[in-house]
C-alpha positions in Angstrom: 101.2 90.7 102.6 102.7 87.9 100.6 103.5 84.0 100.7 106.5 81.9 99.4 105.7 78.3 99.7 108.9 76.0 98.3 107.4 72.7 97.7 110.0 69.5 97.3 108.9 66.3 96.4 109.7 63.0 98.2 111.3 64.8 101.1 112.0 62.0 103.8 112.3 64.1 106.8 115.2 61.8 108.7 117.6 63.3 106.1 117.1 66.7 107.6 119.2 68.3 110.4 116.7 69.8 112.2 114.6 66.3 112.6 118.1 64.3 113.9 120.3 63.7 110.8 123.8 64.3 111.7 125.6 63.8 108.5 123.8 65.3 106.0 125.2 68.4 104.3 122.3 70.7 104.7 123.3 73.9 106.4 120.2 76.1 104.6 117.8 73.5 106.2 119.3 74.2 109.5 119.0 77.6 108.9 115.2 77.2 108.1 114.4 75.6 111.0 116.2 78.3 113.4 114.2 81.0 111.3 110.7 78.9 111.6 108.4 77.0 113.4 109.0 73.3 112.8 106.1 71.0 112.9 107.0 67.4 114.3 103.4 66.0 113.6 102.6 66.8 110.1 101.1 64.2 108.0 100.1 63.6 104.5 96.9 63.0 103.3 96.2 61.4 100.0 99.1 59.9 98.3 101.0 60.2 96.0 102.0 63.3 93.9 98.9 64.8 92.3 96.4 63.5 95.1 98.5 65.6 97.3 98.5 68.5 95.0 95.0 68.2 94.8 94.9 68.5 98.8 97.1 71.9 98.3 94.4 73.3 96.4 91.3 72.1 97.7 92.3 71.6 101.4 90.2 68.3 101.5 90.9 64.5 101.4 90.6 63.1 98.1 92.1 59.4 98.3 88.8 57.9 99.7 86.6 58.9 96.4 89.6 59.0 93.4 93.0 58.0 92.9 95.4 60.0 90.8 93.6 62.8 88.6 93.1 66.5 87.7 91.0 68.8 89.7 87.3 68.5 89.3 85.0 70.9 88.1 83.4 71.2 91.5 87.0 71.4 93.4 87.8 74.8 95.1 91.3 75.8 94.2 93.3 77.9 96.8 95.7 79.7 94.2 92.5 80.5 92.0 90.5 81.7 94.9 93.5 84.2 95.4 93.5 85.2 91.8 89.5 85.9 92.0 90.3 87.9 95.0 93.1 90.3 93.9 96.0 88.2 95.2 98.4 87.4 92.2 99.5 83.8 92.3 102.3 82.2 90.3 103.8 78.9 90.3 107.3 77.9 89.0 107.8 74.3 88.9 109.8 71.2 87.0 107.1 68.7 88.0 106.5 67.2 84.9 103.1 65.5 85.4 101.3 68.4 85.4 101.1 68.7 82.0 100.4 64.7 81.6 96.8 63.6 81.4 96.2 63.3 85.1 97.5 66.7 86.1 96.2 68.9 83.6 94.1 71.1 85.5 96.4 72.3 87.9 98.9 74.9 86.8 95.9 77.0 85.2 94.4 78.0 88.3 97.3 80.2 89.1 97.5 83.7 87.7 100.7 82.7 85.7 102.9 79.9 85.5 106.5 78.9 84.6 107.1 75.3 83.5 110.6 73.7 83.5 111.0 70.7 81.4 113.4 67.6 81.8 112.8 65.7 84.9 112.1 61.6 85.3 112.1 61.0 81.4 110.0 64.0 80.9 109.0 63.6 76.8 111.2 67.0 76.2 114.0 66.6 73.5 113.4 64.4 70.3 115.8 62.2 69.7 115.6 59.2 67.3 118.8 57.4 68.0 118.9 55.4 71.3 121.1 57.3 73.5 124.2 56.0 75.2 123.7 54.6 78.9 126.5 54.2 81.2 127.3 50.6 82.5 126.6 51.6 86.1 123.0 52.8 85.7 120.2 50.5 86.2 117.0 50.9 84.8 114.0 50.1 87.7 112.3 47.2 86.8 108.9 48.7 87.0 110.0 50.6 83.9 109.7 47.8 81.8 106.3 46.5 82.4 103.6 46.1 79.8 101.7 49.3 80.3 99.3 51.4 78.5 101.4 54.3 79.7 104.7 52.7 78.1 106.7 53.5 81.3 109.9 52.0 79.6 109.8 54.8 77.5 110.7 56.9 80.4 114.1 55.2 80.5 115.1 55.9 77.3 114.0 59.5 77.3 115.8 60.0 80.6 119.4 59.8 79.0 118.2 61.6 76.0 117.5 64.8 78.5 120.6 63.9 80.6 122.4 65.4 77.6 121.4 68.7 78.4 122.6 69.0 81.6 126.0 70.5 80.9 126.4 72.8 83.8 124.6 73.0 87.3 122.3 75.9 85.8 121.1 73.7 83.2 119.3 71.2 85.6 115.8 71.6 86.0 115.7 72.2 89.6 118.6 75.0 89.1 115.9 76.5 86.2 113.0 76.1 88.7 114.6 78.0 91.5 116.0 80.8 89.1 112.4 81.3 88.0 111.3 82.0 91.4 114.1 84.2 92.2 113.2 86.1 89.0 109.9 86.4 90.3 111.0 87.5 93.8 113.3 90.0 92.6 110.9 91.8 90.0 108.0 91.6 92.8 109.6 92.1 96.3 108.0 95.4 96.7 104.8 94.7 95.5 102.1 93.6 97.6 99.4 90.6 97.6 100.8 87.7 95.9 101.6 83.9 96.4 104.5 82.2 94.9 104.7 78.4 94.8 108.2 77.4 93.9 107.7 73.8 93.4 111.0 71.4 93.0 110.5 67.7 91.6 113.5 67.1 93.3 114.5 65.5 95.7 112.2 62.7 93.7 114.4 59.7 92.1 116.4 59.8 89.6 119.1 61.5 91.8 120.8 63.6 89.1 123.2 65.9 90.2 126.3 67.6 89.3 129.7 66.2 90.3 130.4 68.8 93.2 127.1 67.2 95.0 128.3 63.5 94.8 131.7 64.7 96.0 130.4 66.0 99.2 129.9 62.2 100.4 133.3 61.0 99.0 133.7 57.2 99.0 129.7 56.6 99.5 129.2 57.1 95.9 130.9 54.7 94.0 128.6 54.2 90.9 127.8 58.0 89.7 124.7 57.0 87.6 123.3 54.0 89.7 120.7 56.7 90.7 117.4 55.3 90.4 116.0 53.1 93.1 113.0 50.4 92.5 109.6 50.4 93.5 110.6 47.4 95.2 112.0 45.5 98.2 115.3 45.8 98.7 117.4 43.2 97.1 120.9 45.1 96.2 124.0 44.4 97.5 125.1 46.4 100.6 127.2 48.6 98.8 124.5 49.6 95.9 122.2 50.4 99.0 124.5 52.9 100.3 125.3 54.4 96.8 121.4 55.1 96.4 121.1 56.6 99.9 123.9 58.8 99.6 123.0 59.9 95.8 119.6 60.9 97.5 121.7 63.0 99.8 123.7 64.4 97.4 120.5 65.6 95.4 119.1 66.9 99.0 122.2 69.0 99.4 121.5 70.7 95.9 118.0 71.4 97.0 119.5 72.6 100.0 121.5 75.3 98.0 118.5 76.1 96.2 116.7 76.8 99.4 119.5 79.1 100.6 119.0 81.3 97.9 115.7 82.0 99.0 116.3 82.5 102.2 119.2 84.9 101.2 116.3 87.0 99.2 114.2 87.1 102.5 117.1 88.3 104.1 118.3 91.0 101.2 114.8 92.4 100.9 114.0 92.3 104.5 110.8 89.9 103.5 110.9 88.4 107.0 108.5 91.5 108.2 105.8 90.8 105.7 106.0 87.4 103.9 105.0 84.1 105.1 107.2 81.4 104.3 106.1 77.7 104.0 108.5 74.9 103.2 106.9 71.7 102.9 106.5 68.5 101.0 103.7 65.9 99.3 105.1 62.8 100.8 108.3 61.0 102.0 110.3 58.2 100.5 111.8 55.1 101.7 115.3 54.8 101.5 115.7 51.0 102.6 113.9 51.6 105.8 111.4 48.8 106.6 113.2 46.6 103.8 111.8 49.0 101.0 112.7 51.3 98.4 110.3 54.1 97.2 106.5 54.5 98.1 103.0 53.0 97.1 103.8 49.5 97.1 104.0 48.9 100.8 102.1 50.0 104.1 102.0 54.0 104.8 105.1 54.1 107.4 105.7 57.3 109.1 108.9 57.8 106.8 106.4 58.4 104.0 103.7 60.3 105.6 105.2 62.2 108.8 106.5 64.6 106.8 108.7 67.7 107.2 106.9 71.1 107.7 108.7 74.8 108.3 106.3 78.0 108.6 107.4 81.4 109.2 104.2 83.6 109.9 105.2 87.4 109.9 102.2 88.0 112.1 103.4 85.8 114.9 107.2 86.3 114.5 108.1 82.9 116.3 111.2 81.1 115.0 113.4 78.2 116.4 110.7 76.3 118.1 108.8 73.1 117.6 105.0 72.3 117.4 103.6 68.8 118.3 100.0 69.6 117.2 98.7 67.0 114.7 98.4 68.9 111.0 98.4 67.8 107.6 98.7 68.9 104.3 94.9 69.9 103.9 95.9 72.7 106.3 97.8 74.8 103.8 95.0 75.9 101.7 93.3 77.3 104.5 96.5 78.7 106.3 97.3 80.8 103.0 93.5 82.0 102.6 93.2 83.0 105.8 96.6 85.0 106.1 95.2 87.1 102.8 91.7 87.8 105.2 90.0 85.7 102.6 86.8 83.4 103.5 87.7 79.5 103.8 85.5 77.5 101.8 82.9 75.4 103.6 84.1 72.1 101.4 87.9 72.5 102.9 88.5 70.4 105.8 91.9 71.7 106.7 92.4 74.5 109.2 94.5 77.8 109.5 97.6 77.2 111.6 97.9 80.8 112.9 97.3 80.0 116.6 99.1 76.5 116.2 102.2 78.2 115.2 101.6 80.9 118.0 101.0 78.7 120.7 100.8 75.1 119.5 96.9 75.0 119.7 95.3 71.5 119.1 93.3 71.5 115.9 92.3 68.0 115.4 92.1 65.0 117.4 93.1 62.2 114.8 94.0 62.2 110.9 93.4 59.8 108.2 95.7 59.3 105.0 96.5 56.7 102.3 96.2 55.8 98.6 92.9 54.8 97.2 91.9 51.4 97.2 94.9 50.4 99.7 94.6 50.1 103.4 92.8 53.4 105.0 95.2 54.7 108.0 94.7 56.7 110.9 96.7 58.4 113.7 96.3 60.4 116.6 99.9 61.5 117.0 100.5 58.4 119.1 99.1 55.2 117.5 99.0 54.7 114.1 96.5 52.3 112.7 96.4 50.8 109.3 93.2 49.2 108.4 93.5 46.5 105.4 91.0 45.0 102.9 88.2 42.8 104.2 88.6 40.7 101.3 90.8 39.2 98.6 89.2 41.2 95.8 89.4 44.2 97.4 86.0 45.2 96.6 83.5 46.9 96.4 85.9 50.0 94.9 84.7 52.6 92.6 86.7 56.1 91.2 84.2 59.1 91.2 85.1 61.5 88.9 84.2 63.6 86.1 87.7 63.7 84.7 88.6 60.1 83.7 92.4 59.8 83.5 95.3 58.2 84.9 98.4 59.4 85.1 99.9 59.3 81.9 96.6 58.1 80.2 92.8 58.6 79.8 90.4 55.6 81.0 90.0 52.9 78.6 86.8 52.1 77.0 86.7 48.9 79.0 87.1 50.9 82.2 84.5 53.2 81.1 81.6 51.1 79.4 80.0 50.2 82.5 80.0 53.4 84.4 77.2 54.7 86.4 76.1 58.3 87.7 76.5 58.6 91.3 74.5 60.8 93.4 76.1 64.3 94.5 78.4 64.0 97.5 78.2 66.9 100.0 81.4 68.7 98.3 80.5 68.3 94.7 77.9 71.4 94.7 75.2 69.4 93.3 77.0 67.4 90.4 76.9 63.9 90.1 79.8 62.1 88.9 81.0 59.0 87.3 81.2 56.1 89.6 83.5 53.9 87.6 84.4 50.4 88.9 88.1 49.5 89.9 88.8 45.7 89.1 91.4 43.4 90.0 93.2 45.6 92.3 94.6 44.3 95.5 98.1 45.4 96.0 98.0 45.9 99.6 95.7 43.1 100.8 98.5 40.8 102.3 99.5 43.4 104.6 96.0 43.0 106.7 95.6 45.5 109.6 98.4 46.6 111.9 98.6 49.1 114.9 101.7 50.8 116.1 102.7 52.7 119.1 104.9 55.3 117.7 105.8 56.9 120.9 107.6 53.3 122.2 108.4 52.3 118.5 109.0 55.3 116.6 110.3 53.3 113.4 107.2 51.1 113.6 109.5 47.9 113.8 107.0 45.8 115.6 103.0 46.1 115.5 101.2 45.5 118.6 98.3 43.8 119.8 96.0 46.2 121.8 92.5 45.4 121.2 91.0 48.4 122.9 93.2 50.9 121.3 92.5 49.1 117.8 88.6 49.5 118.7 89.2 53.4 119.6 91.4 54.0 116.2 89.0 52.1 114.1 86.1 54.4 115.4 88.1 57.4 115.0 88.5 56.4 111.6 84.9 55.8 111.2 84.3 59.3 112.3 86.8 60.9 109.9 85.2 59.1 106.9 82.1 60.2 107.7 83.1 63.6 107.8 84.7 63.1 104.5 81.4 61.7 103.1 83.5 58.6 102.3 81.5 56.3 99.6 79.6 54.0 101.6 81.5 50.8 100.1 84.6 52.3 101.7 83.2 51.0 104.8 82.4 47.6 103.3 85.6 47.3 101.7 87.8 47.7 104.8 85.3 45.5 107.1 83.6 48.6 109.1 80.1 49.3 109.3 78.9 52.6 108.7 75.8 52.2 111.0 77.3 50.9 114.3 80.5 51.5 116.1 83.4 49.0 116.0 83.4 46.5 119.1 86.1 44.1 120.3 84.3 40.9 118.7 84.2 43.2 115.3 88.0 43.3 115.7 88.6 39.6 116.4 86.3 38.2 113.5 87.8 40.6 111.1 91.5 39.3 112.0 90.3 35.5 111.8 88.8 36.1 108.4 91.9 37.5 107.0 94.1 34.9 108.2 91.7 32.4 107.0 91.1 33.7 103.4 94.9 35.1 102.9 96.1 31.5 103.8 96.3 28.5 101.2 95.5 26.3 104.3 96.9 25.6 107.4 97.6 21.9 107.2 98.8 22.2 103.6 101.3 24.8 104.6 102.8 23.1 107.4 102.9 19.6 105.5 105.8 20.6 103.2 109.1 22.2 103.6 109.3 25.6 101.7 112.8 26.9 100.7 113.6 30.5 101.4 110.5 32.9 100.7 108.5 30.3 98.3 105.7 29.9 100.6 105.1 33.6 100.7 105.5 33.8 97.0 103.3 31.0 96.1 100.7 32.6 98.3 101.2 35.7 96.6 100.7 34.4 93.5 97.3 32.6 94.6 95.9 35.9 95.5 96.7 37.6 92.3 94.5 35.5 90.5 90.5 35.8 90.3 89.1 34.5 93.6 87.2 31.6 91.7 90.6 30.1 90.3 92.2 30.2 94.1 90.9 26.5 94.9 91.8 25.1 91.5 95.3 26.7 91.5 96.0 25.1 95.0 95.1 21.7 93.7 97.1 22.1 90.6 100.3 22.7 92.8 99.4 19.7 95.3 99.3 17.8 92.1 102.7 19.0 90.8 104.3 18.5 94.2 103.2 14.7 94.2 104.0 14.3 90.6 108.0 15.4 90.9 107.8 13.7 94.9 109.2 16.8 96.0 110.4 17.3 99.7 110.7 20.6 99.7 109.3 23.5 97.3 112.2 25.2 95.6 112.5 28.8 94.1 113.0 26.8 90.7 109.9 24.6 91.1 107.7 27.6 92.0 108.9 29.9 89.3 108.0 27.2 86.7 105.0 26.3 87.9 103.9 30.4 87.8 105.4 30.8 84.1 103.6 27.8 82.8 100.4 29.4 83.9 100.8 32.9 82.6 101.2 33.9 79.2 104.3 35.0 77.5 103.6 38.8 77.3 102.5 38.7 81.3 105.7 36.6 82.3 107.9 39.8 83.3 105.1 41.7 84.9 103.9 38.5 87.0 107.5 37.8 88.3 108.4 41.3 89.3 105.0 41.3 91.1 105.6 37.8 92.7 108.6 39.2 94.4 106.9 42.2 95.4 103.6 40.8 97.0 105.6 38.0 98.7 106.7 41.0 101.5 103.9 40.8 103.9 105.5 44.1 106.1 
């Protein structure tokens, strides 16, 4: 028995033919759906990239305890369990963050691995001279923010790397799939192996050979405008269309790569004894809800309701759909069960054999989210997004024995006051570092929202239904308890660990949010605000330390009186903000001011 998992990054299911897209050029994804079971209610769990991969290994949520980071010493790892039990595991990937600080313990759990370089500004080829960058290319603003991780270097390095992509075979995705093909060709007649072919594409930037752009004709006018910002949509309609179709062009390249794997399944009659899983870590917003990308906005379904296809040779069902609620945490138990191996007690996921066979229900609801942002819960119909209770988004801690961020170690400042936490149920008796997270209130302004996704599948308008909100909040509490969530996570989002949520609790929570987020209803209504200036000012106030909030509002009122303004203009607000931040932080503050003024 064998398993091939093809893992794409940032796959928006609305761009796939079997999920309803009528214009995408992706015949092999259509072919895949015809030869597997398609899941319509698959949800991500921990976001984004490395937290999702930790779930793939461990079969359990991690976003309640930890942000981005390596596998921990106490983590179960599905590929390693296979390796230790006579099942060979191999990884072929171009996901460059495996060799950054925050991903450094994943690939070495496999029996062997092949790492392809060159994606998304990977520090790969050395070149001192600044590369030539085409005029129609646009750097995402976030890459120029001051950061210990020096994100601005990504843009420069990206154009150094692109000089290496002269033919289709040179592109990282092509080389990754070729590595997977080589493994299959060499080992298809052997037994007991697991292959993970992992493509960073269609993650941004959307870099493709010319022939894939040509599939979409005049929709792509700027070949090098291929990197959307993590930001509200502010581009012209032409540029928005350009970016969407650049994503489509890259997805069409992914489709061809997928077709090569399906061809091998046919060629070597592998459908008889090989499980095929095609999945993603999360989706990606391409203008939906007025946003690009991920992380910066609520966990809309385009980000978390992900595509999943599975062919199980024991069940032999294809061309059918399943509606049961499944998650990424189910992949590790599914693979272990396929090989007849015991599933570790700390895995929260479930094997999907019976769900593939007859749509067996395996859970009532599930949770998902980013560490420190809204905690989300769905039962497959309702999606409940529970926001932070206080502007400070506290208390909030990281629990880890591997203190790294994406591309850096934890700083001395972060680490100097850490404590040792008592073991959690899944840390196998180990205490962990308890590191406080400060000044992080990125999602506070979104508050709490409830959607009925059967009536409103695109989540265009949150509903008011207090009975359903009470039910979903209590489902969330139940799932948090089953995950042994840190006690402060309940406090952070205004839930009680000890007692169930009541209707009055919901009303009190909402009233407190509206009071705390505003700068005073009377003041807000006493003056005229140009454009989005009111939301921008409130966003700025909520960026500062909580003790400075009232002082800042008073200064703003005095400036208005001094200038004798009848209307708060964009220019006035920008000058007010810039006078109160140091020169180095101005670009970052103005970027986040625009970002954080968006409340949905």
